[in-house]
Structure formats: C-alpha cells, structure tokens
C-alpha positions as CSV (number, residue, x, y, z in Angstrom):
1,M,0.0,0.0,0.0
2,I,1.5,3.4,-1.1
3,L,0.9,6.1,1.5
4,L,2.0,9.2,-0.6
5,G,-0.6,11.9,-1.2
6,G,-0.8,15.3,-2.8
7,C,0.6,18.5,-1.4
8,G,-2.7,20.1,-0.3
9,D,-4.2,23.4,-1.3
10,E,-1.9,26.4,-1.3
11,E,-2.6,30.1,-2.1
12,E,0.6,30.2,-4.2
13,P,1.8,27.3,-6.3
14,P,5.2,26.0,-5.1
15,D,8.2,27.1,-7.2
16,L,9.4,23.7,-8.2
17,R,10.6,24.1,-11.7
18,Q,13.7,22.2,-12.8
19,P,16.3,24.3,-14.7
20,A,15.8,24.4,-18.5
21,G,17.3,21.4,-20.1
22,W,18.2,19.9,-16.7
23,D,18.3,16.3,-17.9
24,D,19.0,16.7,-21.6
25,A,22.4,14.9,-21.4
26,L,21.0,12.0,-19.5
27,R,17.4,11.5,-20.7
28,L,16.8,7.9,-21.9
29,P,14.1,7.3,-24.6
30,D,11.0,5.3,-23.6
31,A,9.9,2.3,-25.6
32,E,6.9,3.1,-27.8
33,D,3.6,1.6,-26.7
34,H,1.9,0.0,-29.7
35,D,-1.3,-0.9,-27.9
36,P,-3.9,1.9,-27.4
37,A,-5.6,0.0,-24.5
38,P,-5.0,2.0,-21.2
39,D,-4.1,-1.2,-19.2
40,V,-1.9,-2.9,-21.9
41,V,1.7,-1.9,-22.9
42,E,3.0,-3.5,-26.1
43,V,6.7,-3.0,-26.8
44,H,8.7,-4.1,-29.8
45,L,12.2,-5.1,-28.8
46,E,15.0,-6.1,-31.2
47,A,18.4,-7.2,-30.2
48,R,21.0,-6.3,-32.8
49,V,24.7,-5.2,-33.2
50,V,25.1,-1.5,-34.0
51,A,28.1,0.8,-34.3
52,L,27.9,3.6,-31.8
53,E,30.2,6.4,-30.6
54,V,30.6,5.4,-27.0
55,V,34.1,6.8,-26.5
56,P,34.3,10.2,-28.3
57,G,36.0,9.8,-31.7
58,L,35.7,6.0,-31.8
59,M,33.0,3.8,-33.3
60,T,32.3,0.6,-31.4
61,E,30.1,-2.3,-32.5
62,V,28.0,-2.8,-29.4
63,W,25.1,-5.2,-28.8
64,T,21.9,-3.3,-28.3
65,Y,18.2,-3.3,-27.9
66,N,16.6,-1.2,-30.6
67,G,20.0,0.2,-31.5
68,M,20.3,2.1,-28.2
69,L,22.7,1.9,-25.3
70,P,21.1,1.3,-22.8
71,G,18.0,-0.1,-24.5
72,P,14.7,1.8,-24.4
73,T,13.0,2.3,-21.0
74,I,9.9,0.2,-20.7
75,R,7.2,2.0,-18.7
76,A,4.0,0.6,-17.3
77,R,1.6,1.2,-14.3
78,R,1.1,-1.4,-11.6
79,G,-1.4,-4.0,-12.8
80,D,-0.9,-3.4,-16.5
81,R,-0.3,-6.3,-18.9
82,V,3.0,-5.9,-20.7
83,V,3.5,-7.6,-24.0
84,V,7.1,-7.6,-25.4
85,K,7.4,-8.8,-29.0
86,F,11.1,-9.7,-29.2
87,E,13.2,-10.4,-32.2
88,N,16.8,-11.6,-32.2
89,H,19.2,-10.3,-34.8
90,L,22.3,-11.1,-32.9
91,P,24.9,-13.5,-34.2
92,E,24.0,-16.0,-31.4
93,A,21.0,-17.2,-29.3
94,T,19.7,-15.1,-26.5
95,T,16.8,-14.6,-24.1
96,V,15.4,-11.7,-22.0
97,H,15.2,-11.8,-18.2
98,W,13.0,-9.3,-16.4
99,H,15.2,-8.7,-13.4
100,G,13.1,-8.1,-10.2
101,L,9.7,-8.5,-11.8
102,R,7.4,-11.2,-10.4
103,V,6.5,-12.8,-13.7
104,P,5.3,-16.3,-14.5
105,A,8.1,-18.9,-14.6
106,A,7.7,-19.4,-18.4
107,M,8.3,-15.7,-18.9
108,D,11.5,-15.5,-16.8
109,G,14.0,-15.9,-19.6
110,T,16.1,-18.7,-18.3
111,E,17.0,-21.9,-20.2
112,H,15.3,-24.0,-17.6
113,M,11.9,-22.5,-18.6
114,Q,12.4,-21.2,-22.2
115,K,14.0,-22.4,-25.3
116,P,16.9,-20.1,-26.4
117,I,15.8,-17.6,-29.1
118,E,18.1,-18.3,-32.1
119,P,19.2,-15.6,-34.6
120,G,16.3,-14.7,-36.8
121,E,13.7,-16.0,-34.4
122,G,11.3,-14.2,-32.1
123,F,9.4,-14.7,-28.9
124,E,6.4,-12.9,-27.3
125,Y,6.7,-12.2,-23.6
126,S,3.5,-11.4,-21.8
127,F,2.9,-10.8,-18.1
128,I,1.1,-8.6,-15.6
129,V,3.3,-6.3,-13.5
130,P,2.1,-6.5,-9.9
131,D,4.5,-4.2,-8.2
132,A,5.6,-0.6,-8.6
133,G,9.3,0.0,-8.6
134,T,12.5,0.3,-10.7
135,F,13.5,-2.9,-12.5
136,W,15.6,-3.8,-15.5
137,Y,16.0,-6.3,-18.3
138,H,18.9,-8.2,-19.8
139,P,19.8,-11.6,-21.4
140,H,20.1,-14.8,-19.4
141,L,22.1,-16.7,-21.9
142,R,25.9,-16.2,-21.9
143,S,24.9,-13.3,-19.6
144,S,28.3,-11.9,-18.8
145,A,29.3,-11.6,-22.4
146,Q,26.0,-10.3,-23.7
147,V,25.4,-7.8,-20.8
148,G,29.1,-6.7,-21.1
149,A,28.6,-6.0,-24.8
150,G,25.7,-3.6,-24.1
151,L,22.4,-5.6,-23.7
152,Y,20.5,-4.0,-20.8
153,G,17.7,-1.5,-20.3
154,A,15.5,-0.1,-17.5
155,F,11.9,-1.1,-16.7
156,V,9.9,1.4,-14.6
157,V,6.5,0.4,-13.1
158,E,4.7,3.4,-11.7
159,E,2.1,3.5,-8.9
160,A,-1.1,5.0,-10.3
161,A,-2.1,6.6,-6.9
162,E,1.3,8.1,-6.2
163,E,1.5,11.8,-6.5
164,A,4.3,14.4,-6.8
165,P,6.1,15.2,-3.6
166,L,9.1,13.0,-4.5
167,G,10.4,15.3,-7.3
168,D,11.0,15.0,-11.0
169,E,12.4,11.6,-12.1
170,L,16.0,11.1,-13.2
171,L,16.7,7.6,-14.4
172,L,20.3,6.5,-14.1
173,V,21.6,3.3,-15.5
174,M,25.1,2.7,-14.4
175,S,27.3,0.2,-16.2
176,D,30.7,-0.3,-17.8
177,I,32.0,-1.6,-21.1
178,D,35.4,-2.8,-22.3
179,I,36.6,-0.8,-25.3
180,E,40.0,-1.2,-26.9
181,E,42.2,1.7,-28.0
182,D,41.1,1.3,-31.7
183,G,37.4,1.4,-30.6
184,S,36.7,-2.3,-30.9
185,L,34.8,-4.2,-28.2
186,G,37.1,-6.0,-25.8
187,P,36.8,-9.8,-25.9
188,S,34.1,-11.2,-23.7
189,D,36.6,-13.8,-22.3
190,S,39.4,-11.3,-21.6
191,S,41.9,-12.5,-19.0
192,G,40.5,-16.1,-19.2
193,W,40.0,-17.9,-15.9
194,F,41.3,-14.8,-14.0
195,G,38.5,-12.8,-15.5
196,D,35.9,-15.4,-14.6
197,Y,37.3,-15.6,-11.0
198,F,37.6,-11.9,-10.2
199,G,34.7,-10.7,-12.4
200,R,35.3,-8.6,-15.4
201,E,35.1,-4.8,-15.1
202,G,35.0,-2.8,-18.3
203,S,37.6,-0.1,-19.1
204,T,35.0,2.5,-19.6
205,V,32.4,3.5,-17.0
206,L,29.0,4.7,-18.3
207,V,26.0,6.4,-17.0
208,N,23.1,6.1,-19.4
209,G,25.6,5.0,-22.0
210,K,27.7,8.2,-21.7
211,I,31.0,9.1,-20.1
212,L,30.8,11.7,-17.4
213,P,27.4,13.2,-18.3
214,T,26.0,16.3,-16.6
215,V,22.7,16.8,-14.8
216,A,21.5,20.3,-13.8
217,A,19.9,21.2,-10.5
218,R,18.3,24.2,-8.9
219,A,18.5,24.6,-5.2
220,G,15.3,23.8,-3.4
221,V,13.8,21.8,-6.3
222,P,13.7,18.1,-5.5
223,Q,14.8,15.3,-7.9
224,R,13.9,11.6,-7.6
225,W,16.8,9.5,-8.8
226,R,16.0,5.9,-10.0
227,V,19.4,4.2,-10.1
228,V,20.2,0.8,-11.7
229,N,23.5,-1.1,-11.5
230,A,23.5,-2.9,-14.9
231,A,27.2,-3.8,-14.8
232,R,28.2,-7.5,-15.0
233,A,30.7,-7.3,-12.1
234,R,31.4,-3.7,-11.0
235,Y,30.0,-2.4,-7.6
236,F,29.0,1.2,-7.8
237,R,29.5,3.3,-4.7
238,F,28.9,7.1,-4.9
239,A,28.1,10.2,-2.9
240,V,27.1,13.7,-4.0
241,P,29.6,16.2,-2.3
242,G,27.9,18.9,-0.4
243,Q,24.4,17.6,-1.1
244,P,22.2,15.5,1.3
245,L,20.8,12.2,0.0
246,V,17.8,10.3,1.3
247,Q,17.1,6.7,0.1
248,I,13.4,6.3,-0.5
249,G,13.3,3.1,-2.5
250,G,15.1,-0.1,-3.4
251,D,14.7,-3.2,-5.5
252,G,11.0,-3.6,-4.8
253,G,9.8,-0.1,-4.8
254,L,9.5,2.5,-1.9
255,L,11.0,1.8,1.5
256,E,8.7,1.8,4.5
257,S,10.3,5.2,5.6
258,P,13.0,7.6,4.3
259,L,16.6,6.7,5.1
260,P,19.2,9.5,5.1
261,V,22.5,8.2,3.6
262,D,26.0,9.6,3.2
263,D,26.7,7.4,0.2
264,V,25.1,4.7,-1.8
265,T,26.5,1.3,-2.8
266,L,24.7,-0.8,-5.4
267,V,25.9,-4.3,-6.2
268,P,25.4,-5.7,-9.8
269,G,21.7,-6.0,-10.4
270,E,20.6,-3.9,-7.5
271,R,18.5,-0.7,-7.7
272,A,17.9,2.3,-5.4
273,E,15.6,5.3,-5.4
274,L,17.1,8.5,-4.0
275,Y,15.5,11.8,-3.0
276,M,17.8,14.8,-3.5
277,L,16.7,18.3,-2.5
278,P,19.7,20.4,-3.6
279,V,21.1,23.0,-1.3
280,E,22.9,26.1,-2.5
281,G,26.6,25.5,-3.2
282,E,29.0,24.8,-6.0
283,S,28.8,22.5,-9.0
284,V,30.6,19.2,-8.3
285,V,31.8,16.0,-9.9
286,I,30.0,13.0,-8.4
287,P,32.8,10.5,-7.5
288,R,32.7,6.8,-8.0
289,L,34.1,5.6,-4.7
290,D,35.8,2.3,-3.9
291,A,33.3,-0.3,-2.9
292,N,36.3,-2.6,-1.9
293,R,34.5,-5.8,-2.7
294,F,37.8,-7.7,-2.4
295,H,38.4,-6.3,1.1
296,L,41.9,-5.1,0.2
297,P,44.0,-3.0,2.7
298,K,44.6,-0.3,0.1
299,V,41.5,1.8,-1.0
300,E,41.2,2.6,-4.7
301,E,41.4,6.3,-5.6
302,P,37.9,7.8,-6.5
303,G,37.0,8.0,-10.2
304,D,34.6,10.3,-11.9
305,L,31.0,9.2,-12.4
306,M,28.9,12.2,-13.5
307,R,28.6,16.0,-12.9
308,L,26.0,17.9,-10.9
309,E,25.7,21.4,-12.2
310,L,24.0,23.8,-9.7
311,V,22.5,26.5,-11.8
312,D,22.7,30.2,-10.9
313,E,19.0,30.7,-10.4
314,P,17.0,31.8,-7.3
315,P,16.3,28.8,-5.1
316,G,12.9,27.1,-5.5
317,H,10.5,27.2,-2.7
318,G,7.5,25.2,-1.4
319,A,8.9,21.6,-1.6
320,P,6.8,19.6,0.9
321,P,8.8,17.6,3.4
322,L,9.1,13.8,2.9
323,P,6.4,11.9,4.7
324,A,7.6,9.9,7.7
325,R,5.9,6.9,6.1
326,L,6.4,6.1,2.4
327,A,4.7,2.8,2.1
328,E,3.0,0.2,4.2
329,I,5.2,-2.9,4.2
330,A,3.8,-5.6,6.5
331,S,6.3,-7.9,8.2
332,I,6.3,-11.5,6.9
333,D,4.8,-14.0,9.3
334,T,7.6,-16.5,9.7
335,A,5.9,-18.8,12.3
336,G,6.5,-22.4,11.2
337,A,8.7,-21.3,8.2
338,R,11.2,-23.8,7.0
339,G,14.8,-22.8,6.9
340,Q,17.3,-23.5,4.1
341,P,21.1,-22.6,4.0
342,V,22.7,-21.0,1.0
343,E,26.5,-20.8,1.1
344,F,28.6,-19.1,-1.5
345,M,31.8,-21.0,-1.6
346,E,34.9,-21.9,-3.5
347,Q,37.2,-24.9,-3.6
348,G,40.6,-25.7,-5.0
349,D,41.0,-27.0,-8.5
350,P,43.9,-27.9,-10.8
351,G,43.1,-24.7,-12.8
352,G,43.1,-22.5,-9.7
353,A,39.7,-22.6,-8.0
354,V,36.1,-23.1,-8.8
355,L,33.1,-21.3,-7.3
356,G,29.8,-22.7,-6.3
357,I,26.8,-22.9,-3.9
358,N,26.4,-25.4,-1.1
359,G,29.3,-27.5,-2.3
360,Q,28.1,-27.8,-5.9
361,T,30.3,-26.1,-8.5
362,D,28.7,-27.1,-11.7
363,G,25.4,-25.2,-11.4
364,S,23.5,-28.5,-10.7
365,L,22.3,-27.7,-7.2
366,T,18.5,-27.7,-6.9
367,L,16.6,-26.7,-3.8
368,S,12.9,-27.4,-3.4
369,A,10.0,-25.5,-1.8
370,Q,6.2,-25.5,-1.8
371,T,4.0,-22.9,-3.3
372,N,2.1,-20.6,-0.9
373,T,4.6,-21.1,1.9
374,V,7.2,-18.9,3.6
375,E,10.9,-19.9,4.0
376,I,13.8,-18.4,5.8
377,W,17.1,-18.7,3.9
378,T,20.3,-18.2,5.7
379,L,22.9,-16.7,3.4
380,T,26.6,-17.1,4.2
381,N,29.7,-16.3,2.2
382,A,32.7,-18.7,2.7
383,T,35.0,-16.9,0.3
384,N,37.3,-13.9,0.9
385,Y,35.3,-11.4,-1.1
386,D,31.8,-10.1,-1.6
387,H,29.1,-11.8,-3.7
388,P,25.7,-10.3,-4.6
389,F,22.8,-12.8,-4.1
390,H,19.9,-12.6,-6.6
391,L,16.7,-14.6,-6.5
392,H,14.6,-14.8,-9.6
393,G,10.8,-14.2,-9.6
394,F,10.3,-13.4,-5.9
395,S,11.0,-10.6,-3.5
396,F,12.2,-11.1,0.1
397,Q,12.7,-9.1,3.3
398,V,16.0,-9.1,5.3
399,L,15.3,-10.3,8.8
400,D,18.8,-9.6,10.2
401,I,22.5,-9.4,9.4
402,D,24.5,-11.1,12.2
403,G,21.4,-10.7,14.4
404,V,20.9,-7.0,13.7
405,A,17.6,-6.0,12.0
406,P,17.8,-3.5,9.1
407,P,17.0,0.2,9.9
408,V,13.9,0.2,7.6
409,R,11.7,-2.5,6.1
410,A,12.1,-3.0,2.4
411,W,11.6,-5.6,-0.4
412,H,14.7,-7.0,-2.1
413,D,15.6,-9.4,-4.9
414,T,19.4,-8.7,-4.9
415,I,21.6,-8.2,-1.9
416,N,25.3,-8.2,-1.0
417,T,26.8,-11.0,1.0
418,V,30.0,-10.2,2.9
419,P,32.6,-12.8,4.1
420,G,32.0,-13.8,7.7
421,E,28.5,-12.4,7.9
422,T,25.3,-14.3,8.3
423,L,22.2,-12.8,6.6
424,R,18.7,-14.2,7.1
425,I,16.0,-13.5,4.6
426,A,12.3,-14.3,4.6
427,I,10.8,-15.3,1.2
428,P,7.0,-15.5,0.8
429,F,6.4,-17.9,-2.1
430,D,3.1,-17.6,-4.0
431,D,1.4,-20.0,-6.4
432,R,3.8,-19.5,-9.4
433,A,5.2,-23.0,-9.5
434,G,8.2,-23.7,-11.7
435,M,12.0,-23.6,-11.9
436,W,13.5,-20.4,-10.5
437,M,17.2,-19.5,-10.6
438,F,19.3,-17.9,-7.8
439,H,22.9,-17.0,-8.2
440,C,25.7,-14.6,-7.7
441,H,25.0,-11.6,-9.8
442,I,28.7,-11.1,-10.7
443,L,27.8,-12.7,-14.0
444,D,31.2,-14.2,-14.5
445,H,30.8,-16.0,-11.2
446,A,27.4,-17.4,-12.2
447,D,28.9,-18.7,-15.4
448,L,31.7,-20.2,-13.4
449,G,29.3,-22.3,-11.2
450,M,27.9,-19.9,-8.6
451,M,24.4,-20.7,-9.8
452,A,21.5,-22.9,-8.6
453,M,17.9,-23.6,-9.1
454,L,14.8,-23.5,-6.9
455,H,12.1,-26.0,-7.8
456,L,8.8,-24.5,-6.5
457,M,6.2,-27.3,-6.4
458,P,2.5,-27.0,-6.0
C-alpha cells in the first residue's frame, strides 16, 4: 500500500521548476507503446549489433536493444499487462530476463523454462506487472558476455495513486564496457580464468551509455533518482559532495520510511531510489568511490562518475517535506517457516579454484520448496570477497544481518553478502510453480558455477 498523497491546497503554487534542459544529457528514450488500451503496454524489442560512438571519436560495434545503449526504457503502471514482441538479430542465441519482476516462470527468460531464441527468431513475452518500482531487463544466456557487450535496459513500473512530492524523475543506468584503443569491443573472455574468477570490469564507466554526463539542479527543487546497476561485475558506490541524499526506495519499490544516507552502494543487479533536495553551493563531480568488494587493505582512488551542475537561479520554494511513512510494508509471518542454508563457496581446482553454492560447483544444485509457503534462507559467504545474491521471480525481506535487523523495512531481490556475515531473509512464495534461478550476480561467477535452481512445487 502506497501512502503518498498530494501537497494540499496552497494560495501560491510552489516554485518547483527544474532548470531548463536539466536532464538533456541523461534522458533515456522510452519504448513506444503499440497498444492503445489503457491497461496494456505493447513493446517491440529487437536485439542487434550497432556501431555507436561510446568513446568520443571512436566507433564501437555494441550489442543493443533497438539500436540504443542502454535499451529503451519500458514503462507501465502497476497492474498493467506488458507484451514484449522480441526479435533476435544477434549472431547468437539469447533470451530476455525481467530482473526483479514477479513474472510467470515461463516468462523469466532462463533456459530451464524457455528455449533459447536463435538468430532470426522471435518470442512474445506477456505478463502482468504486480509491483511498482525500478527494475531492468537483460539476457540470461551467456549473460556476462551479452550484458558486457551492451544488452540491458531499465523497466519502470509506476504506482497510479502516487503523487508528486518526491520530485522529477532522473533515471540513471550505471554500467561499464570494455573498449580497446582502436574502438573495438574487448573480448568477452578477456583474462581467461582470472576474468571469470575476479569478475570482469570494463575499461569505460558509463551512466546512461555516456562518459561523465551532466545533470543540472536548482537549489530547493527536488529530484527523484532511480538508479540501476547494470554492470556485469562492478559495484557502484557514490556520494554527492555537499548535497544530502535520502534513500526512498530499493529493488522492490518504496521503502517503509525515508533513510538518510552519506553514500550509496549498489551491487550488480541492485537498484535504489534517491531523493535529492539540492542546497545552494557549487557544481561538483560526483565521484565513483571504492566499494572494496575484495576487502583489500589499500583503498582505490575515486574515479569520476557524473557531474552535478548547480545553476545560478533563485532557489525554489515550497517543496513539501518527505512523509515519515512512504509505504505500508507488512512484516512477513515466519511462524513455522522452513529454513534453508545457501552458502557461496569456492574450492581448489587444478586450474586455480572453482566457485559454487552449497558445495556444488557445476550449477547443478536444486533446492525445493512448496507454493504458498514462507521460507527463511540463511545466506553465508565462505569466500574472501563479496558476492551479490539474486533470486529470480520473488522478493524477500531481510530479517537480520549477524542478528541485527535493518533500519527500515524493504523488499529486495538482490543483496550483497560479505565474508564472515550471516544474513537471514524471509521469502513468501506464492502460487507460481516452476524452476527459479538464484545465483551470484557477478555474472562471470554465475557462469563459473555460482548458480543454482529452486524447484517450486504445487
């Protein structure tokens, strides 16, 4: 239940205009809706290789949806039916996975539930979107290679009853890509086994497909940032110097209440919604800070992510305060819930080491559960570095990390696991029986064996 409402009657309308052209450098095109029905969104999506100027002065053949990097943003309202007519014009087979969306198992885009879509073939995805929030889509066949080549896009589901106090939307899709000095796309298997083991991070960091883009801001005028980490391995940690940030949403939509934060860390596949009410000051470069997923003693020097340009205009006025309650999120009744352990692990191998889950290193592990039940999974990380856990098809709540409950209640589908920590999550399974994947969302690690299946049985 969304608790946001309007601002009330005022004698003078609030001065909440964004600066002219404030998001021109970052605005992503929306996918065209080909169905006139108000509760149906029909999108035509084509995967193809296109030469784009990603690095200034160099043309790179990247893998795209509809010739765009990122792909077009799919938008719908909660409860809509979304129909995606997909065509594959890549040189190899692919699928589309709807990351974070609670779709039927047959629509999830994994090989366990769908035949790969070969070059020249098509497939029609059709599902109802039951939750408002910020999601994304990407392949789930040779995922590391295909996502690393440019195949990803945002999927925004809006709440029909939600009104305006959270500010104008800025959608930010963070990613990276490996581009050689001559402009060619770096090989998807660069560094061989070492690339698989450590996770490949591209040479070029992108925000909405651009290098170091700029967003304009006017003091006193709120902006609502929807942020997606679409990288195959890179963790994004950032802050906005001199500006307060409040997290208002995560993977599964709005948080229960606002959470002020100094910086934000997003693991691959994770999303956040941020409220920024700029204060007067100077324009700044937003740094990409070291997330230190390897827990090294030396911290990496900050890089540049994007620019925030504070315009020389009178401050806006009349922005309503954030409500103390953003959404009603009921706690999950875990009485009688069955527990299952999930351990990210590695073991020695003649080639160096292999990664896996619960002792299985070939992706063959299958857990089972019953529909319409609640389970508590205990996540542990027996390696020496971080791994993001992602569960397909279902959202969960974090019960505690090392016995400590999170500061606010929220829905997740992707969450970091840290060596030595114990993380307990509660998962309410509904009636969508089928085979559901869970894995490390460092996509090279999933390919290397850190992947398993959940057989949800009626």
